[in-house]
C-alpha positions in Angstrom: 49.4 -65.2 -3.3 51.2 -65.0 -6.6 54.6 -63.2 -6.8 56.5 -62.4 -9.9 60.2 -61.8 -9.2 61.9 -59.9 -12.0 65.6 -60.5 -11.7 68.5 -62.6 -12.9 68.4 -66.3 -11.8 71.4 -68.7 -12.0 71.5 -71.6 -14.4 72.6 -73.8 -11.5 70.7 -72.6 -8.3 73.5 -73.8 -6.0 76.0 -71.6 -7.9 74.6 -68.1 -8.1 76.8 -65.5 -9.8 77.0 -62.4 -7.6 74.9 -61.1 -4.6 71.7 -60.4 -6.5 71.4 -63.9 -7.9 72.2 -65.3 -4.4 69.5 -63.1 -2.9 66.9 -64.1 -5.5 67.7 -67.8 -5.2 67.4 -67.7 -1.5 64.2 -65.7 -1.5 62.5 -67.9 -4.0 63.6 -71.2 -2.4 62.4 -70.1 1.1 59.2 -68.4 0.0 57.9 -71.5 -1.8 59.1 -73.7 1.1 57.6 -71.6 4.0 54.3 -70.4 2.3 52.1 -73.3 1.2 49.8 -72.1 -1.5 52.0 -69.3 -2.7 53.4 -69.3 -6.2 56.6 -67.6 -7.2 57.5 -67.0 -10.9 60.9 -65.6 -11.8 61.1 -63.6 -15.0 64.7 -63.2 -16.0 64.7 -60.4 -18.7 68.5 -60.7 -19.3 69.2 -64.4 -19.0 69.1 -67.1 -21.6 69.2 -70.9 -21.3 67.2 -73.5 -19.3 63.7 -72.7 -18.1 61.9 -74.5 -15.2 58.3 -75.0 -14.2 56.7 -76.8 -11.2 53.5 -76.5 -9.3 54.7 -73.6 -7.1 57.6 -72.1 -9.0 58.9 -71.3 -12.5 61.8 -69.6 -14.2 61.2 -67.8 -17.6 64.2 -66.5 -19.4 63.6 -63.7 -21.9 67.1 -62.5 -22.7 68.6 -62.4 -26.1 72.1 -63.0 -27.4 74.5 -60.8 -29.4 73.5 -57.4 -30.6 69.8 -58.1 -29.9 70.5 -57.8 -26.1 70.4 -54.0 -26.7 66.8 -54.0 -27.9 65.3 -53.8 -24.4 62.7 -51.2 -25.4 61.4 -53.2 -28.3 61.2 -56.3 -26.0 59.1 -54.5 -23.4 55.8 -55.9 -24.8 57.3 -59.4 -24.6 58.3 -58.9 -21.0 54.8 -57.6 -20.0 53.0 -60.5 -21.7 55.2 -63.0 -19.7 54.5 -61.2 -16.5 50.7 -60.9 -17.1 50.6 -64.6 -17.9 51.6 -65.3 -14.3 48.6 -63.2 -13.0 50.7 -61.7 -10.2 49.3 -60.1 -7.0 52.7 -58.3 -6.8 55.9 -57.8 -8.8 59.2 -57.8 -7.0 62.0 -56.1 -9.0 65.7 -56.6 -8.2 67.3 -53.9 -10.3 67.4 -50.2 -10.9 68.7 -50.0 -14.5 66.7 -48.3 -17.2 65.1 -51.5 -18.4 63.7 -52.1 -14.9 62.6 -48.4 -14.8 60.5 -48.9 -18.0 58.9 -52.1 -16.5 58.2 -50.3 -13.2 56.4 -47.4 -15.1 54.2 -49.8 -17.1 53.4 -52.1 -14.2 52.3 -49.1 -12.1 50.0 -48.1 -15.0 48.4 -51.5 -15.0 47.7 -51.4 -11.2 50.1 -54.2 -10.3 51.9 -53.3 -7.0 55.6 -53.1 -7.3 58.1 -53.9 -4.6 61.7 -52.8 -5.4 64.6 -54.6 -3.7 67.7 -52.3 -3.7 71.0 -54.2 -3.8 73.8 -51.7 -3.4 73.7 -48.0 -4.4 74.0 -47.9 -8.1 74.7 -44.1 -8.3 77.5 -44.4 -5.8 79.1 -47.3 -7.7 78.9 -45.3 -10.9 80.4 -42.3 -9.2 83.3 -44.3 -7.9 84.0 -45.6 -11.4 83.8 -42.1 -12.8 86.3 -40.8 -10.2 88.8 -43.6 -10.8 88.6 -43.5 -14.6 87.1 -40.2 -15.8 85.5 -40.6 -19.2 82.3 -39.6 -21.1 81.1 -43.2 -20.9 81.3 -43.3 -17.1 79.8 -39.8 -16.9 76.8 -40.9 -18.9 76.5 -44.1 -16.8 76.5 -42.0 -13.6 73.8 -39.7 -15.0 71.6 -42.6 -16.2 71.9 -44.6 -13.1 71.3 -41.7 -10.8 68.1 -40.7 -12.6 66.7 -44.3 -13.0 67.4 -45.2 -9.4 65.8 -42.0 -8.1 62.7 -42.5 -10.3 62.2 -46.1 -9.3 62.5 -45.3 -5.6 59.5 -42.9 -6.1 57.5 -45.1 -8.4 57.6 -48.3 -6.4 54.8 -49.1 -4.0 57.4 -50.4 -1.5 61.1 -50.4 -1.2 63.3 -53.0 0.6 66.9 -52.1 1.5 69.5 -54.3 3.2 70.6 -52.0 6.0 70.0 -48.6 7.6 73.1 -47.4 5.8 71.5 -47.8 2.4 68.3 -46.1 3.6 70.3 -43.1 4.8 72.4 -43.0 1.7 69.3 -42.9 -0.6 67.5 -40.4 1.6 64.7 -42.8 2.5 62.6 -42.5 5.6 61.2 -45.4 7.4 57.5 -45.9 6.9 55.0 -48.2 5.1 56.9 -47.8 1.8 60.2 -48.7 3.3 61.3 -51.9 4.9 64.8 -52.6 6.1 65.3 -56.4 5.6 68.8 -57.9 5.2 69.7 -60.3 2.5 69.7 -63.9 3.8 72.6 -66.2 4.3 72.4 -69.9 3.5 72.3 -72.4 6.4 75.0 -74.5 4.8 77.5 -72.1 6.3 76.4 -72.6 9.9 79.1 -73.6 12.3 79.8 -77.2 13.1 81.5 -79.0 16.0 85.0 -78.9 14.5 87.5 -76.4 16.0 89.0 -73.8 13.7 92.4 -74.3 12.1 94.7 -72.2 14.3 96.6 -70.5 11.5 93.9 -70.2 8.7 92.5 -66.8 7.6 89.9 -66.5 4.9 88.3 -63.9 2.6 85.4 -64.6 0.3 85.0 -61.6 -2.1 85.2 -60.8 -5.8 88.6 -59.6 -7.0 87.6 -56.0 -7.2 89.5 -52.9 -6.0 86.8 -51.8 -3.7 87.3 -55.0 -1.7 90.7 -53.9 -0.6 92.5 -57.2 -0.9 95.9 -55.4 -1.0 95.4 -54.0 2.5 94.6 -57.4 4.0 97.6 -58.9 2.2 99.9 -56.2 3.6 98.5 -56.8 7.1 99.3 -60.5 6.7 102.8 -59.6 5.8 103.2 -57.8 9.1 102.1 -60.9 11.0 104.4 -63.5 9.4 107.2 -62.8 12.0 104.8 -63.6 14.9 102.8 -66.3 13.2 105.2 -68.1 10.7 102.7 -70.9 9.9 100.0 -68.4 8.8 97.9 -69.3 5.8 95.5 -66.9 4.1 93.0 -68.1 1.4 91.2 -65.5 -0.7 88.2 -67.0 -2.6 86.6 -64.9 -5.4 85.6 -64.4 -9.0 87.9 -62.2 -11.1 85.6 -59.3 -12.0 88.6 -57.0 -12.6 91.4 -58.8 -14.3 93.9 -55.9 -14.1 93.4 -55.7 -10.4 93.8 -59.4 -9.9 97.1 -59.2 -11.8 98.2 -56.4 -9.3 97.3 -58.6 -6.4 99.2 -61.6 -7.8 102.3 -59.3 -8.3 102.0 -57.9 -4.8 102.0 -61.4 -3.3 105.2 -62.2 -5.1 106.8 -58.8 -4.2 106.1 -59.3 -0.5 107.4 -62.9 -0.6 104.0 -64.3 0.5 103.6 -67.0 -2.2 103.9 -69.8 0.5 101.3 -68.0 2.8 98.6 -66.4 0.5 96.5 -68.6 -1.9 94.1 -67.1 -4.4 91.3 -69.5 -5.0 89.9 -68.1 -8.2 86.4 -69.2 -9.2 86.4 -71.9 -6.6 83.1 -73.9 -6.6 80.8 -73.5 -3.5 81.4 -77.1 -2.4 85.0 -76.3 -2.0 84.3 -73.2 0.1 81.5 -74.4 2.4 83.5 -76.9 4.4 86.5 -74.6 4.6 84.9 -71.4 5.9 83.8 -72.7 9.3 87.4 -73.9 9.9 88.9 -70.4 9.5 90.3 -68.7 12.6 89.1 -65.3 11.3 87.4 -63.8 8.2 89.0 -60.7 6.7 87.5 -58.0 4.6 89.2 -54.6 4.1 86.4 -53.2 1.9 85.9 -49.5 1.1 82.1 -49.9 0.8 79.5 -52.5 1.5 75.7 -52.1 1.3 75.5 -55.2 3.5 78.3 -57.7 2.7 76.7 -61.1 2.4 80.1 -62.8 2.9 80.3 -61.2 6.3 77.0 -62.7 7.3 77.9 -66.1 6.0 81.2 -66.0 8.0 79.4 -65.1 11.2 76.8 -67.7 10.6 79.7 -70.2 10.4 80.9 -69.0 13.8 83.9 -67.2 12.4 84.9 -63.8 13.9 85.3 -61.0 11.4 88.1 -58.4 11.0 86.8 -55.6 8.8 86.6 -51.9 8.2 84.2 -49.6 9.9 82.8 -48.1 6.7 79.3 -47.9 5.1 77.0 -50.7 6.3 79.6 -52.9 7.9 79.1 -51.5 11.5 75.4 -52.3 11.2 76.2 -55.9 10.1 79.2 -56.7 12.3 79.0 -55.1 15.8 82.5 -54.2 17.0 83.8 -56.3 19.9 80.7 -58.5 19.7 81.0 -60.4 16.4 84.3 -59.0 15.1 86.8 -56.2 15.2 86.6 -53.1 13.0 89.2 -50.5 12.1 89.4 -47.5 9.7 89.7 -48.2 6.0 93.4 -47.9 4.9 94.8 -48.4 8.4 96.9 -51.6 7.8 98.5 -51.4 11.2 95.2 -51.4 13.1 93.8 -54.1 10.8 96.9 -56.3 11.4 96.7 -55.9 15.2 93.1 -57.0 15.2 94.0 -60.1 13.2 96.9 -60.8 15.6 94.5 -60.5 18.6 92.2 -63.2 17.2 95.2 -65.4 16.3 96.9 -65.1 19.7 94.1 -64.8 22.2 91.9 -67.9 22.5 89.5 -66.3 25.0 88.9 -63.3 22.7 88.5 -65.5 19.7 86.0 -67.8 21.4 83.9 -64.9 22.8 83.7 -63.2 19.4 83.0 -66.6 17.6 80.1 -67.2 19.9 78.9 -63.7 19.5 79.1 -63.8 15.7 77.1 -67.1 15.6 74.4 -65.7 17.8 74.2 -62.3 16.0 74.0 -64.0 12.6 70.8 -65.9 13.3 68.9 -62.9 12.1 70.5 -63.4 8.6 69.2 -67.0 8.2 67.1 -67.2 5.1 64.1 -68.8 7.0 63.8 -65.6 9.0 64.5 -63.2 6.2 62.0 -64.8 3.8 59.3 -64.7 6.6 59.8 -60.9 6.9 59.8 -60.5 3.1 56.5 -62.5 2.8 54.8 -60.4 5.5 55.9 -57.2 3.7 54.7 -58.5 0.3 51.3 -59.4 1.7 51.0 -55.9 3.2 51.8 -54.2 -0.1 49.4 -56.5 -2.1 46.6 -55.8 0.4 47.1 -52.0 0.2 46.8 -51.8 -3.6 
């Protein structure tokens, strides 16, 4: 079986930038490991830099730099030549932008089966941007993303979504064309034998407004009187610099400089040993299509305190692996954190529940399900 994965791929596989690169890295690594005889070739149409080739795996980068990055249409022939050179039984696309739409159209015309992996709901993200900052640019982005996403969902031979929430939001019905398979979490985050640090709370999420860091920080402020030694570490990449500046100002305003630490752009080797030691993992997000960080926290045996929005209730069952409350309700969120800090029996029960529940997110299991689905699509062409 020969699979061509069309997606971004990190320069350093152990340091993916964002959820899509993490998903592709985990999938490729585990497919080549668990399926002897299979070959996986990654065609990165946007990336530049180092390429890689081995007996069962390769990375080809076809991106351009500067103004030439905009010439996607003129580069379509180059993309197709690289894909055909791999002689794929199936192409796996991880994107729904217009460049991916053009590729999907041409690939279907050549008879190569296409499996589309949906990471997030592009039209919803574009609509949120438009509501927050109305402009002609954001209106056009919303229109283009909506059309390209809808067309790709109909053109692809098969569609993979992370959660039932995404399937419902996109109006997809379960059947041969649709598979609900979560994104995998790396085993490096699995819990060890060390007890958690009693006063340590953690969040791993980009510094973006939709992650709701300000709500979690205000909740921590409410708890300082009861838990004076409380420490809260927020790990993330600064995707929205203006929002990050707001968060930094809020920490100072609330007098939390000794309690809240922003670990901006921290390398994975710094985060991996720290996460299993956290007493609780916090995420006050307004929307998640899955929330990989939630899965990694649970795999590390860390109970989750989060919001009950979008896909989160599917990923974190309330009172089994964590505690959920409405978005924007700082009081309820703070009380859930306080429960995990002050009640050892509750903490230990939810920690054990989180660890057991998260076994389904291990990459070995996820890659096996993906491989089975790929084989079914290739056979049905």
